[in-house]
TORVEXZA-412822 format. One line per field, with one value per atom (N, C-alpha, C): chain; atom name; x, y, z. Coordinates in steps of 0.1 Angstrom, whole numbers, always signed. Layout:
// residues N
ch: A  ...
at: CA  ...
east: X  ...
north: Y  ...
up: Z  ...
// end
This chain:
// residues 268
ch: A  A  A  A  A  A  A  A  A  A  A  A  A  A  A  A  A  A  A  A  A  A  A  A  A  A  A  A  A  A  A  A  A  A  A  A  A  A  A  A  A  A  A  A  A  A  A  A  A  A  A  A  A  A  A  A  A  A  A  A  A  A  A  A  A  A  A  A  A  A  A  A  A  A  A  A  A  A  A  A  A  A  A  A  A  A  A  A  A  A  A  A  A  A  A  A  A  A  A  A  A  A  A  A  A  A  A  A  A  A  A  A  A  A  A  A  A  A  A  A  A  A  A  A  A  A  A  A  A  A  A  A  A  A  A  A  A  A  A  A  A  A  A  A  A  A  A  A  A  A  A  A  A  A  A  A  A  A  A  A  A  A  A  A  A  A  A  A  A  A  A  A  A  A  A  A  A  A  A  A  A  A  A  A  A  A  A  A  A  A  A  A  A  A  A  A  A  A  A  A  A  A  A  A  A  A  A  A  A  A  A  A  A  A  A  A  A  A  A  A  A  A  A  A  A  A  A  A  A  A  A  A  A  A  A  A  A  A  A  A  A  A  A  A  A  A  A  A  A  A  A  A  A  A  A  A  A  A  A  A  A  A  A  A  A  A  A  A  A  A  A  A  A  A  A  A  A  A  A  A  A  A  A  A  A  A  A  A  A  A  A  A  A  A  A  A  A  A  A  A  A  A  A  A  A  A  A  A  A  A  A  A  A  A  A  A  A  A  A  A  A  A  A  A  A  A  A  A  A  A  A  A  A  A  A  A  A  A  A  A  A  A  A  A  A  A  A  A  A  A  A  A  A  A  A  A  A  A  A  A  A  A  A  A  A  A  A  A  A  A  A  A  A  A  A  A  A  A  A  A  A  A  A  A  A  A  A  A  A  A  A  A  A  A  A  A  A  A  A  A  A  A  A  A  A  A  A  A  A  A  A  A  A  A  A  A  A  A  A  A  A  A  A  A  A  A  A  A  A  A  A  A  A  A  A  A  A  A  A  A  A  A  A  A  A  A  A  A  A  A  A  A  A  A  A  A  A  A  A  A  A  A  A  A  A  A  A  A  A  A  A  A  A  A  A  A  A  A  A  A  A  A  A  A  A  A  A  A  A  A  A  A  A  A  A  A  A  A  A  A  A  A  A  A  A  A  A  A  A  A  A  A  A  A  A  A  A  A  A  A  A  A  A  A  A  A  A  A  A  A  A  A  A  A  A  A  A  A  A  A  A  A  A  A  A  A  A  A  A  A  A  A  A  A  A  A  A  A  A  A  A  A  A  A  A  A  A  A  A  A  A  A  A  A  A  A  A  A  A  A  A  A  A  A  A  A  A  A  A  A  A  A  A  A  A  A  A  A  A  A  A  A  A  A  A  A  A  A  A  A  A  A  A  A  A  A  A  A  A  A  A  A  A  A  A  A  A  A  A  A  A  A  A  A  A  A  A  A  A  A  A  A  A  A  A  A  A  A  A  A  A  A  A  A  A  A  A  A  A  A  A  A  A  A  A  A  A  A  A  A  A  A  A  A  A  A  A  A  A  A  A  A  A  A  A  A  A  A  A  A  A  A  A  A  A  A  A  A  A  A  A  A  A  A  A  A  A  A  A  A  A  A  A  A  A  A  A  A  A  A  A  A  A  A  A  A  A  A  A  A  A  A  A  A  A  A  A  A  A  A  A  A  A  A  A  A  A  A  A  A  A  A  A  A  A  A  A  A  A  A  A  A  A  A  A  A  A  A  A  A  A  A  A  A  A  A  A  A  A  A  A  A  A  A  A  A  A  A  A  A  A  A  A  A  A  A  A  A  A  A  A  A  A  A
at: N  CA  C  N  CA  C  N  CA  C  N  CA  C  N  CA  C  N  CA  C  N  CA  C  N  CA  C  N  CA  C  N  CA  C  N  CA  C  N  CA  C  N  CA  C  N  CA  C  N  CA  C  N  CA  C  N  CA  C  N  CA  C  N  CA  C  N  CA  C  N  CA  C  N  CA  C  N  CA  C  N  CA  C  N  CA  C  N  CA  C  N  CA  C  N  CA  C  N  CA  C  N  CA  C  N  CA  C  N  CA  C  N  CA  C  N  CA  C  N  CA  C  N  CA  C  N  CA  C  N  CA  C  N  CA  C  N  CA  C  N  CA  C  N  CA  C  N  CA  C  N  CA  C  N  CA  C  N  CA  C  N  CA  C  N  CA  C  N  CA  C  N  CA  C  N  CA  C  N  CA  C  N  CA  C  N  CA  C  N  CA  C  N  CA  C  N  CA  C  N  CA  C  N  CA  C  N  CA  C  N  CA  C  N  CA  C  N  CA  C  N  CA  C  N  CA  C  N  CA  C  N  CA  C  N  CA  C  N  CA  C  N  CA  C  N  CA  C  N  CA  C  N  CA  C  N  CA  C  N  CA  C  N  CA  C  N  CA  C  N  CA  C  N  CA  C  N  CA  C  N  CA  C  N  CA  C  N  CA  C  N  CA  C  N  CA  C  N  CA  C  N  CA  C  N  CA  C  N  CA  C  N  CA  C  N  CA  C  N  CA  C  N  CA  C  N  CA  C  N  CA  C  N  CA  C  N  CA  C  N  CA  C  N  CA  C  N  CA  C  N  CA  C  N  CA  C  N  CA  C  N  CA  C  N  CA  C  N  CA  C  N  CA  C  N  CA  C  N  CA  C  N  CA  C  N  CA  C  N  CA  C  N  CA  C  N  CA  C  N  CA  C  N  CA  C  N  CA  C  N  CA  C  N  CA  C  N  CA  C  N  CA  C  N  CA  C  N  CA  C  N  CA  C  N  CA  C  N  CA  C  N  CA  C  N  CA  C  N  CA  C  N  CA  C  N  CA  C  N  CA  C  N  CA  C  N  CA  C  N  CA  C  N  CA  C  N  CA  C  N  CA  C  N  CA  C  N  CA  C  N  CA  C  N  CA  C  N  CA  C  N  CA  C  N  CA  C  N  CA  C  N  CA  C  N  CA  C  N  CA  C  N  CA  C  N  CA  C  N  CA  C  N  CA  C  N  CA  C  N  CA  C  N  CA  C  N  CA  C  N  CA  C  N  CA  C  N  CA  C  N  CA  C  N  CA  C  N  CA  C  N  CA  C  N  CA  C  N  CA  C  N  CA  C  N  CA  C  N  CA  C  N  CA  C  N  CA  C  N  CA  C  N  CA  C  N  CA  C  N  CA  C  N  CA  C  N  CA  C  N  CA  C  N  CA  C  N  CA  C  N  CA  C  N  CA  C  N  CA  C  N  CA  C  N  CA  C  N  CA  C  N  CA  C  N  CA  C  N  CA  C  N  CA  C  N  CA  C  N  CA  C  N  CA  C  N  CA  C  N  CA  C  N  CA  C  N  CA  C  N  CA  C  N  CA  C  N  CA  C  N  CA  C  N  CA  C  N  CA  C  N  CA  C  N  CA  C  N  CA  C  N  CA  C  N  CA  C  N  CA  C  N  CA  C  N  CA  C  N  CA  C  N  CA  C  N  CA  C  N  CA  C  N  CA  C  N  CA  C  N  CA  C  N  CA  C  N  CA  C  N  CA  C  N  CA  C  N  CA  C  N  CA  C  N  CA  C  N  CA  C  N  CA  C  N  CA  C  N  CA  C  N  CA  C  N  CA  C  N  CA  C  N  CA  C  N  CA  C  N  CA  C  N  CA  C  N  CA  C  N  CA  C  N  CA  C  N  CA  C  N  CA  C  N  CA  C  N  CA  C  N  CA  C  N  CA  C  N  CA  C  N  CA  C  N  CA  C  N  CA  C  N  CA  C  N  CA  C  N  CA  C  N  CA  C  N  CA  C  N  CA  C  N  CA  C  N  CA  C  N  CA  C  N  CA  C  N  CA  C  N  CA  C  N  CA  C  N  CA  C  N  CA  C  N  CA  C  N  CA  C  N  CA  C  N  CA  C
east: +812  +826  +830  +838  +841  +853  +852  +863  +871  +884  +893  +902  +902  +910  +921  +934  +944  +943  +947  +947  +959  +956  +968  +978  +991  +1002  +1000  +995  +994  +984  +972  +962  +967  +974  +979  +989  +997  +1007  +1000  +989  +982  +975  +969  +963  +973  +985  +995  +999  +1000  +1004  +993  +980  +969  +970  +972  +973  +985  +996  +1008  +1005  +998  +995  +985  +977  +967  +973  +986  +992  +994  +989  +989  +1003  +1014  +1027  +1031  +1028  +1031  +1023  +1010  +1002  +1007  +1012  +1018  +1030  +1039  +1051  +1047  +1037  +1033  +1027  +1020  +1014  +1025  +1035  +1047  +1053  +1054  +1059  +1050  +1037  +1027  +1026  +1030  +1030  +1041  +1051  +1062  +1058  +1050  +1046  +1038  +1027  +1020  +1029  +1038  +1047  +1056  +1062  +1070  +1062  +1050  +1041  +1039  +1035  +1033  +1045  +1057  +1069  +1073  +1070  +1073  +1064  +1051  +1042  +1046  +1050  +1054  +1066  +1076  +1088  +1084  +1074  +1070  +1064  +1058  +1052  +1061  +1074  +1084  +1088  +1083  +1087  +1100  +1107  +1120  +1119  +1111  +1110  +1123  +1126  +1138  +1134  +1144  +1141  +1130  +1130  +1119  +1105  +1104  +1091  +1087  +1097  +1094  +1089  +1096  +1092  +1078  +1075  +1062  +1051  +1053  +1044  +1042  +1054  +1053  +1045  +1048  +1041  +1026  +1022  +1008  +1001  +1007  +1001  +999  +1010  +1009  +998  +997  +987  +973  +971  +958  +954  +963  +961  +958  +965  +962  +948  +944  +931  +920  +923  +914  +912  +923  +923  +920  +916  +911  +921  +933  +942  +938  +942  +939  +945  +939  +944  +958  +963  +977  +986  +982  +990  +992  +981  +981  +992  +992  +1002  +1017  +1018  +1031  +1035  +1026  +1028  +1033  +1027  +1031  +1045  +1048  +1060  +1072  +1069  +1080  +1090  +1086  +1095  +1103  +1097  +1104  +1115  +1111  +1121  +1133  +1130  +1141  +1150  +1144  +1152  +1160  +1154  +1161  +1173  +1171  +1182  +1194  +1190  +1201  +1209  +1201  +1208  +1217  +1213  +1221  +1233  +1233  +1244  +1248  +1238  +1241  +1247  +1256  +1262  +1251  +1254  +1244  +1240  +1249  +1246  +1234  +1233  +1222  +1208  +1208  +1195  +1193  +1203  +1201  +1196  +1202  +1197  +1183  +1179  +1165  +1156  +1160  +1151  +1149  +1159  +1158  +1149  +1150  +1142  +1127  +1124  +1111  +1105  +1114  +1110  +1105  +1113  +1109  +1097  +1096  +1085  +1072  +1071  +1059  +1057  +1067  +1067  +1057  +1045  +1036  +1025  +1028  +1018  +1015  +1025  +1023  +1012  +1010  +1000  +987  +988  +976  +969  +976  +971  +967  +974  +972  +985  +986  +999  +998  +1009  +1010  +1001  +991  +982  +982  +988  +987  +974  +967  +954  +954  +964  +965  +958  +960  +955  +941  +935  +921  +911  +914  +905  +906  +917  +919  +909  +905  +895  +881  +878  +865  +866  +877  +878  +878  +884  +883  +869  +861  +847  +839  +844  +837  +840  +850  +853  +842  +837  +826  +832  +823  +827  +827  +838  +838  +841  +845  +847  +860  +870  +882  +880  +875  +872  +885  +884  +896  +894  +904  +904  +917  +916  +928  +928  +939  +941  +948  +941  +947  +954  +967  +975  +979  +985  +987  +999  +1007  +1017  +1027  +1030  +1040  +1034  +1021  +1015  +1009  +1007  +1002  +988  +979  +965  +964  +971  +970  +976  +987  +994  +985  +978  +969  +957  +951  +940  +944  +956  +960  +962  +967  +968  +955  +945  +932  +924  +926  +918  +927  +933  +942  +935  +922  +915  +913  +915  +912  +925  +923  +934  +935  +945  +947  +958  +956  +966  +967  +978  +980  +987  +983  +989  +994  +1006  +1013  +1021  +1020  +1028  +1042  +1043  +1056  +1066  +1078  +1088  +1091  +1095  +1099  +1089  +1077  +1067  +1064  +1063  +1061  +1072  +1084  +1095  +1095  +1092  +1091  +1080  +1069  +1057  +1061  +1068  +1073  +1082  +1091  +1101  +1093  +1084  +1076  +1069  +1063  +1055  +1064  +1076  +1086  +1091  +1095  +1100  +1089  +1076  +1066  +1060  +1065  +1059  +1044  +1040  +1026  +1022  +1010  +1005  +1000  +1000  +996  +1005  +999  +1007  +1007  +1019  +1020  +1025  +1019  +1023  +1026  +1035  +1037  +1030  +1022  +1015  +1004  +996  +985  +972  +964  +951  +942  +944  +936  +937  +948  +950  +944  +938  +932  +918  +913  +898  +892  +884  +878  +868  +864  +855  +861  +874  +881  +881  +875  +876  +862  +862  +850  +850  +862  +863  +875  +872  +883  +883  +895  +897  +905  +901  +909  +910  +922  +925  +933  +926  +932  +932  +925  +923  +911  +905  +893  +894  +906  +908  +906  +908  +908  +894  +885  +873  +863  +863  +854  +857  +870  +875  +874  +876  +875  +860  +851  +837  +833  +837  +834  +840  +852  +858  +850  +847  +840  +827  +819  +806  +806  +816  +817  +822  +829  +836  +832  +828  +826  +813  +814  +803  +793  +781  +771  +776  +774  +778  +791  +799  +811  +809  +820  +819  +832  +829  +840  +840  +852  +853  +863  +860  +869  +870  +882  +885  +887  +879  +879  +873  +874  +869  +857  +846  +834  +834  +823  +822  +810  +813  +802  +792  +779  +768  +765  +772  +769  +769  +758  +758  +762  +770  +773  +762  +763  +752  +754  +766  +769  +781  +780  +791  +795  +807  +812  +822  +823  +832  +841  +852  +861  +865  +864  +866  +880  +881  +894  +901  +895  +902  +899  +886  +882  +878  +878  +874  +864  +856  +846  +851  +845  +848  +835  +836  +824  +823  +812  +810  +799  +802  +793  +792  +779  +777  +771  +775  +771  +763
north: +666  +668  +682  +689  +703  +703  +709  +710  +722  +721  +732  +735  +747  +751  +761  +758  +767  +781  +791  +805  +806  +810  +812  +821  +819  +827  +841  +843  +857  +865  +858  +865  +868  +858  +860  +872  +873  +884  +897  +897  +909  +914  +904  +907  +913  +907  +912  +926  +929  +942  +953  +948  +958  +961  +950  +953  +962  +960  +968  +982  +984  +997  +1005  +997  +1003  +1009  +1005  +1010  +1025  +1033  +1048  +1053  +1048  +1053  +1051  +1039  +1037  +1046  +1048  +1057  +1071  +1075  +1089  +1090  +1080  +1081  +1081  +1073  +1073  +1087  +1093  +1106  +1116  +1116  +1125  +1123  +1111  +1108  +1114  +1112  +1116  +1131  +1138  +1153  +1159  +1152  +1158  +1164  +1157  +1162  +1175  +1176  +1189  +1200  +1196  +1206  +1212  +1203  +1208  +1217  +1213  +1220  +1234  +1235  +1248  +1257  +1251  +1259  +1264  +1255  +1259  +1270  +1270  +1281  +1294  +1292  +1304  +1311  +1302  +1308  +1314  +1308  +1314  +1328  +1330  +1343  +1353  +1349  +1359  +1357  +1347  +1344  +1337  +1337  +1330  +1322  +1311  +1303  +1296  +1297  +1290  +1277  +1271  +1258  +1258  +1269  +1270  +1270  +1278  +1279  +1265  +1258  +1245  +1235  +1236  +1227  +1231  +1243  +1247  +1242  +1244  +1239  +1224  +1217  +1202  +1198  +1204  +1201  +1204  +1215  +1218  +1209  +1205  +1196  +1182  +1177  +1164  +1165  +1175  +1176  +1176  +1184  +1184  +1170  +1163  +1150  +1140  +1142  +1133  +1135  +1147  +1150  +1145  +1146  +1142  +1126  +1119  +1105  +1099  +1107  +1102  +1099  +1103  +1101  +1110  +1105  +1113  +1127  +1136  +1150  +1151  +1143  +1145  +1140  +1131  +1127  +1139  +1147  +1159  +1169  +1170  +1179  +1174  +1161  +1155  +1157  +1154  +1156  +1170  +1180  +1194  +1197  +1191  +1195  +1186  +1175  +1166  +1173  +1179  +1186  +1197  +1204  +1214  +1208  +1197  +1190  +1185  +1179  +1175  +1186  +1198  +1210  +1214  +1215  +1219  +1210  +1197  +1188  +1190  +1193  +1195  +1208  +1218  +1231  +1230  +1222  +1220  +1212  +1204  +1195  +1186  +1180  +1172  +1158  +1153  +1140  +1129  +1118  +1107  +1101  +1101  +1095  +1102  +1115  +1122  +1117  +1115  +1109  +1095  +1087  +1074  +1074  +1083  +1084  +1089  +1099  +1104  +1093  +1085  +1074  +1064  +1060  +1050  +1055  +1068  +1074  +1073  +1078  +1078  +1063  +1054  +1040  +1034  +1036  +1031  +1039  +1051  +1060  +1057  +1056  +1054  +1040  +1032  +1018  +1015  +1011  +1006  +1016  +1029  +1039  +1039  +1035  +1034  +1024  +1014  +1003  +1006  +1010  +1012  +1025  +1035  +1048  +1055  +1051  +1056  +1063  +1076  +1083  +1084  +1090  +1092  +1104  +1102  +1112  +1112  +1121  +1121  +1127  +1120  +1124  +1137  +1139  +1151  +1150  +1159  +1158  +1161  +1169  +1173  +1162  +1151  +1140  +1130  +1130  +1118  +1118  +1129  +1129  +1123  +1127  +1122  +1107  +1102  +1088  +1080  +1086  +1080  +1078  +1088  +1087  +1076  +1071  +1060  +1047  +1046  +1033  +1029  +1017  +1013  +1013  +1016  +1017  +1003  +999  +986  +975  +964  +952  +951  +959  +959  +960  +971  +971  +970  +965  +964  +973  +981  +990  +989  +993  +993  +1005  +1011  +1021  +1015  +1014  +1008  +1019  +1016  +1026  +1036  +1031  +1039  +1049  +1049  +1058  +1058  +1069  +1070  +1067  +1063  +1058  +1068  +1080  +1090  +1088  +1084  +1081  +1069  +1058  +1046  +1049  +1056  +1059  +1068  +1077  +1086  +1079  +1070  +1062  +1053  +1047  +1038  +1046  +1059  +1067  +1071  +1074  +1079  +1067  +1055  +1044  +1032  +1032  +1021  +1007  +1008  +995  +989  +996  +991  +985  +976  +970  +977  +985  +994  +989  +988  +983  +993  +992  +999  +990  +991  +983  +992  +990  +999  +991  +994  +986  +992  +1005  +1011  +1008  +1004  +1000  +1012  +1023  +1034  +1039  +1042  +1046  +1035  +1023  +1012  +1011  +1012  +1011  +1023  +1035  +1047  +1045  +1039  +1037  +1027  +1016  +1007  +1013  +1021  +1028  +1037  +1045  +1054  +1047  +1035  +1028  +1022  +1018  +1012  +1023  +1035  +1046  +1051  +1051  +1056  +1046  +1033  +1022  +1021  +1023  +1022  +1008  +1004  +991  +990  +1001  +1000  +991  +983  +973  +976  +976  +979  +967  +964  +954  +959  +953  +957  +947  +953  +944  +952  +944  +950  +947  +957  +956  +946  +944  +935  +920  +918  +905  +903  +914  +913  +908  +903  +900  +911  +920  +931  +927  +914  +909  +908  +910  +909  +923  +933  +947  +953  +961  +969  +982  +987  +999  +998  +1001  +1002  +1017  +1023  +1037  +1037  +1045  +1046  +1061  +1064  +1077  +1074  +1070  +1064  +1074  +1071  +1080  +1076  +1085  +1081  +1068  +1066  +1054  +1041  +1041  +1029  +1026  +1036  +1035  +1024  +1021  +1011  +997  +994  +981  +980  +991  +991  +988  +994  +992  +977  +971  +957  +948  +951  +943  +945  +957  +960  +953  +955  +949  +934  +928  +913  +908  +916  +910  +916  +928  +935  +929  +927  +921  +931  +927  +936  +943  +956  +964  +971  +968  +974  +986  +994  +1006  +1008  +1014  +1018  +1033  +1039  +1054  +1058  +1067  +1072  +1087  +1092  +1106  +1112  +1122  +1130  +1124  +1111  +1105  +1096  +1099  +1091  +1080  +1072  +1061  +1064  +1067  +1070  +1059  +1063  +1053  +1047  +1050  +1044  +1055  +1061  +1072  +1068  +1075  +1071  +1073  +1065  +1066  +1079  +1084  +1096  +1104  +1117  +1125  +1135  +1135  +1144  +1153  +1165  +1175  +1179  +1172  +1176  +1190  +1197  +1211  +1215  +1224  +1229  +1221  +1209  +1201  +1205  +1210  +1214  +1202  +1190  +1178  +1170  +1162  +1154  +1140  +1134  +1120  +1113  +1103  +1096  +1082  +1078  +1066  +1058  +1045  +1035  +1025  +1022  +1012  +999  +988  +975  +968
up: +721  +721  +716  +723  +720  +710  +699  +689  +692  +694  +697  +685  +681  +670  +675  +672  +677  +669  +677  +671  +661  +649  +640  +645  +642  +647  +642  +630  +625  +633  +636  +644  +658  +664  +677  +678  +668  +668  +666  +657  +655  +668  +676  +688  +698  +699  +708  +704  +691  +687  +691  +689  +693  +708  +716  +730  +734  +727  +729  +725  +714  +709  +718  +726  +734  +747  +750  +762  +761  +771  +769  +766  +772  +770  +755  +750  +736  +727  +730  +722  +722  +734  +735  +727  +726  +718  +703  +699  +685  +681  +691  +688  +686  +695  +693  +679  +674  +661  +650  +652  +642  +642  +653  +654  +646  +642  +635  +622  +614  +601  +602  +610  +611  +617  +626  +631  +621  +612  +601  +592  +589  +580  +585  +598  +605  +604  +608  +608  +594  +584  +570  +565  +569  +565  +572  +585  +593  +586  +582  +575  +562  +554  +542  +543  +555  +557  +565  +565  +570  +584  +591  +605  +605  +616  +617  +630  +630  +643  +646  +659  +665  +671  +678  +684  +694  +702  +712  +706  +695  +688  +682  +677  +672  +683  +694  +705  +710  +711  +715  +706  +693  +683  +684  +685  +686  +698  +709  +721  +720  +714  +713  +704  +693  +683  +690  +697  +704  +715  +722  +733  +727  +716  +709  +704  +698  +692  +704  +715  +727  +732  +733  +738  +728  +715  +705  +705  +708  +708  +722  +731  +744  +755  +754  +765  +777  +789  +801  +800  +808  +808  +812  +821  +825  +814  +806  +794  +785  +783  +774  +779  +792  +798  +796  +797  +795  +780  +771  +757  +753  +759  +757  +762  +774  +780  +775  +768  +764  +755  +744  +735  +742  +751  +758  +767  +773  +782  +774  +762  +753  +749  +745  +742  +754  +765  +777  +780  +779  +782  +772  +759  +749  +753  +757  +760  +772  +782  +794  +792  +782  +778  +791  +796  +808  +804  +813  +811  +810  +803  +802  +816  +825  +838  +845  +842  +848  +843  +830  +824  +829  +831  +836  +850  +858  +872  +873  +865  +864  +860  +850  +845  +856  +863  +874  +885  +889  +899  +895  +883  +878  +877  +873  +872  +885  +896  +909  +915  +911  +916  +910  +896  +889  +884  +883  +879  +868  +871  +860  +856  +859  +855  +840  +832  +817  +814  +823  +820  +828  +840  +848  +846  +841  +839  +852  +863  +876  +881  +879  +884  +899  +904  +919  +922  +930  +935  +950  +957  +972  +976  +985  +989  +998  +1005  +1013  +1027  +1036  +1049  +1051  +1041  +1043  +1043  +1035  +1033  +1044  +1052  +1061  +1072  +1078  +1088  +1083  +1071  +1065  +1063  +1058  +1056  +1069  +1080  +1093  +1098  +1095  +1099  +1093  +1081  +1074  +1081  +1089  +1096  +1106  +1105  +1115  +1129  +1138  +1152  +1159  +1165  +1172  +1163  +1169  +1161  +1153  +1155  +1148  +1133  +1128  +1113  +1105  +1093  +1085  +1072  +1070  +1058  +1050  +1038  +1029  +1020  +1018  +1008  +996  +985  +973  +965  +962  +957  +967  +978  +990  +990  +979  +978  +989  +995  +1006  +1019  +1020  +1032  +1041  +1037  +1046  +1051  +1043  +1047  +1056  +1053  +1061  +1075  +1075  +1088  +1097  +1090  +1098  +1103  +1095  +1100  +1111  +1110  +1121  +1134  +1133  +1145  +1151  +1142  +1147  +1152  +1146  +1150  +1154  +1165  +1169  +1170  +1171  +1172  +1158  +1147  +1134  +1128  +1118  +1111  +1097  +1096  +1085  +1076  +1063  +1053  +1042  +1035  +1022  +1012  +1000  +989  +978  +974  +964  +955  +942  +932  +930  +930  +928  +939  +936  +947  +957  +951  +960  +970  +966  +976  +986  +981  +991  +1001  +997  +1006  +1016  +1011  +1020  +1030  +1026  +1035  +1046  +1042  +1052  +1062  +1058  +1067  +1076  +1071  +1079  +1090  +1086  +1096  +1107  +1103  +1113  +1122  +1117  +1125  +1134  +1130  +1138  +1147  +1146  +1154  +1152  +1139  +1136  +1133  +1136  +1133  +1119  +1111  +1097  +1090  +1081  +1073  +1059  +1052  +1038  +1031  +1019  +1011  +997  +990  +976  +967  +958  +949  +942  +934  +926  +933  +935  +942  +935  +922  +915  +921  +927  +933  +947  +952  +966  +965  +976  +977  +985  +979  +986  +997  +996  +1006  +1020  +1021  +1034  +1041  +1035  +1041  +1043  +1054  +1057  +1049  +1046  +1038  +1028  +1016  +1006  +1001  +1002  +998  +986  +976  +963  +959  +955  +948  +936  +925  +914  +902  +892  +880  +873  +864  +857  +849  +844  +836  +843  +857  +865  +871  +870  +878  +874  +861  +856  +861  +860  +865  +880  +887  +902  +906  +899  +902  +900  +889  +886  +897  +901  +912  +925  +929  +941  +941  +930  +930  +931  +926  +926  +939  +947  +959  +972  +973  +986  +992  +1005  +1013  +1018  +1021  +1027  +1039  +1040  +1051  +1049  +1038  +1035  +1027  +1025  +1017  +1008  +997  +988  +987  +990  +990  +979  +970  +960  +961  +962  +964  +950  +947  +935  +923  +921  +908  +912  +905  +906  +896  +895  +886  +877  +864  +855  +854  +855  +854  +867  +878  +891  +901  +903  +913  +927  +934  +948  +957  +968  +979  +987  +987  +995  +989  +990  +985  +996  +1000  +1011  +1004  +1010  +1005  +1017  +1019  +1030  +1030  +1041  +1042  +1037  +1028  +1023  +1013  +1009  +999  +985  +983  +969  +961  +966  +959  +967  +960  +967  +970  +980  +984  +981  +972  +967  +975  +980  +988  +982  +980  +976  +987  +992  +1003  +997  +1002  +997  +1007
// end
């Protein structure tokens, strides 16, 4: 007989706090707060040595300290750029003296555009035209192959694949509402057979596809590999643009002409 012991409320709350603190956006905010003390110390020392730093210099120092701390603590590179720019953006907003409605509108636009980026660590990365021909070549010939672009953004790659291979079943899945809606509208206006769904690719069964294409971020590659290895069927392929999977060498590496980035392919 299995004895079950309920998790104490204190431990459960502590675990929830740790998970909350592990969210990159929360870590970035905490880093900005932690950067205040060294920033004030640097500004104080500069003033003691005769400098007269203004608000711009303070924002630059705050951004630099936050970016360095972010890199030191292992946040993604694009978070470091955001950390550096954040104090400058706050200063610029104050100088422009914009009405509150502008900030609310900007917040809503970014919300529907990036949606769960704070959780998934996958920002919007458009793949561009250079890679589409290379991805189309990966589709099996004959038999109505099925392919999906996970994190399909505004739908450019899926629409192009559907145009190049009208015999194939091309899909895209996107979590953010605005890119998903735009991709649906583009498919309707172009009368494209490409199908777009809104959702999380973690809920898909990769075993239903001959080709899975991903342009995500380094933070997502480990979980992507575990899912692909568990679900993809023999003869199918996983393709990742720009980002490889540490510890799992690809079976093939392509360099689409003019893109400046590699296309990594794993065959199952």
